[in-house]
C-alpha positions in Angstrom: 90.8 103.1 82.2 87.6 104.9 81.8 85.7 105.1 84.4 81.6 105.9 83.7 79.1 106.0 86.1 77.9 102.7 86.6 75.8 101.6 84.1 73.3 98.1 85.1 73.0 95.6 82.6 70.1 93.8 83.7 71.8 91.4 86.4 75.2 93.6 85.1 77.4 96.9 86.3 79.7 98.3 83.7 82.6 100.4 86.1 84.7 101.2 83.1 85.8 101.3 79.7 89.5 100.3 78.6 89.9 100.3 74.7 92.5 97.0 74.3 93.1 97.4 70.1 91.3 99.6 67.0 92.5 98.9 63.7 89.9 100.3 61.0 87.4 97.1 61.2 87.4 96.5 64.8 87.8 97.8 68.3 88.5 95.8 71.4 87.2 96.3 74.6 87.9 95.6 78.0 84.7 96.8 80.3 85.4 96.3 84.4 82.1 94.9 85.4 80.3 93.4 88.4 78.9 90.2 87.9 75.6 89.0 88.5 76.5 86.7 91.2 78.2 89.5 92.8 81.8 89.8 91.7 84.5 92.2 90.3 86.4 91.4 87.3 86.1 91.8 83.6 84.8 91.6 80.1 86.6 91.7 76.6 84.4 92.1 73.4 84.6 93.6 70.3 83.0 96.3 68.7 82.6 95.7 65.0 80.0 96.8 62.1 76.0 95.6 62.0 76.5 93.3 58.8 73.5 92.2 56.4 72.4 89.3 54.7 70.2 89.5 51.4 68.0 86.2 50.2 67.6 87.3 46.4 65.3 85.0 44.1 65.5 85.3 40.5 63.0 83.5 38.8 62.0 81.5 42.1 66.1 80.4 42.4 68.4 82.2 45.1 70.9 83.6 44.8 74.1 81.6 46.4 78.2 83.2 46.0 80.9 81.1 46.8 84.2 82.6 48.1 87.2 81.6 49.8 87.0 83.7 53.3 90.4 84.2 54.5 89.2 82.5 58.5 86.9 80.1 57.6 88.3 78.3 53.6 85.3 77.7 50.9 81.7 78.4 51.8 78.4 79.1 49.7 76.4 82.0 51.5 74.2 84.3 50.7 75.1 88.4 49.8 76.0 90.1 52.1 78.9 92.4 54.4 79.0 95.3 56.7 76.7 98.1 57.5 78.6 101.0 56.6 79.4 104.5 58.1 77.2 106.1 54.4 74.8 103.7 54.9 71.4 105.2 56.3 70.3 101.9 56.9 70.2 98.8 56.6 67.7 98.0 53.7 70.7 100.5 51.8 73.0 98.5 53.1 72.1 95.1 51.6 70.8 96.7 48.0 74.5 97.8 48.0 76.0 94.4 48.8 73.8 92.8 46.4 74.4 95.1 43.5 78.0 94.8 44.5 78.4 91.3 44.6 76.0 89.9 42.2 75.1 92.9 39.8 71.3 92.4 40.7 69.3 95.6 41.5 66.2 96.8 43.1 63.3 93.6 43.5 60.4 93.8 45.9 62.0 94.1 49.7 61.0 92.6 52.6 62.9 92.8 56.0 63.1 89.6 57.5 64.6 91.5 61.1 68.4 90.7 62.2 70.0 88.3 64.7 72.9 87.9 67.0 75.5 85.8 65.3 78.0 86.2 68.5 75.6 87.8 71.2 78.7 86.7 74.4 81.3 88.4 71.5 80.2 91.8 70.2 76.7 93.0 70.0 76.7 93.5 66.6 73.4 92.7 64.7 73.3 90.9 60.7 70.0 92.1 59.3 68.1 89.6 56.7 67.0 91.2 53.4 64.7 89.7 50.9 64.1 90.8 47.5 62.1 89.0 45.2 62.6 89.4 41.1 65.5 92.1 41.1 66.2 92.9 37.8 70.4 91.7 36.7 72.7 94.4 35.9 76.9 94.6 36.1 77.7 93.2 39.6 81.0 95.3 41.5 83.1 93.2 43.7 85.8 94.5 45.3 88.8 92.7 45.0 89.1 90.6 48.1 86.1 89.2 46.2 87.6 88.9 43.1 87.6 84.9 43.7 83.7 85.0 44.4 81.3 83.2 42.2 77.5 83.9 42.1 74.9 80.5 41.7 71.7 80.0 41.1 69.6 77.7 42.9 67.1 76.0 43.7 65.8 76.9 47.2 65.4 73.3 47.9 69.1 72.5 47.0 70.2 75.9 49.2 68.1 73.8 52.6 70.2 70.9 50.9 73.5 72.9 51.6 72.6 74.0 55.1 72.1 70.7 55.3 75.5 69.3 54.7 77.6 72.6 55.6 77.9 73.6 52.0 76.1 77.1 53.3 77.9 77.4 57.3 77.1 81.2 57.1 74.5 81.4 60.0 72.5 83.9 59.0 72.9 82.5 55.8 71.1 79.0 57.2 68.6 81.3 59.2 67.4 82.9 56.1 67.5 80.3 53.6 65.8 78.3 56.4 63.3 80.6 56.4 62.4 81.3 53.4 62.0 77.5 52.8 59.2 77.6 56.3 57.2 80.1 54.1 53.7 78.4 52.7 53.9 80.0 49.5 57.9 78.7 49.1 
């Protein structure tokens, strides 16, 4: 157990931390805590890198990627991935991921905020970005993305895909609905 000075976190207090498992993709921890009702206990959580999702509008159509995910099965989602340690910002990560997965670059970028997709499990955030009229170039997907298919669909079809379950990535769904709610769309 790594002892630390008591750190207050709202109605919680953390007294120590033990790393349970570490891999190149994640680290799992067990914290010794005082729970909000005053009893001592433990809290297990996972550290993973922040993520990005990008809504890219090309000539009024949204770029959506279709891919089979090892844990979730086939899925539509917006381009995205991890914020790497070499990235200086989530925008750089978003630009890199869009280019790697779809081949599109540049455009007019807009920060759409961030969200916590699994706040009881990890403090990692998903940073949401949009770009309008990026320029086409050559995609360079990672080997695990060899089955990825890039689609160009109207925004209203992306909304339907959220509603009927084809687009099941939570951060992608939020970003699609944010775009659909804008008065100019």
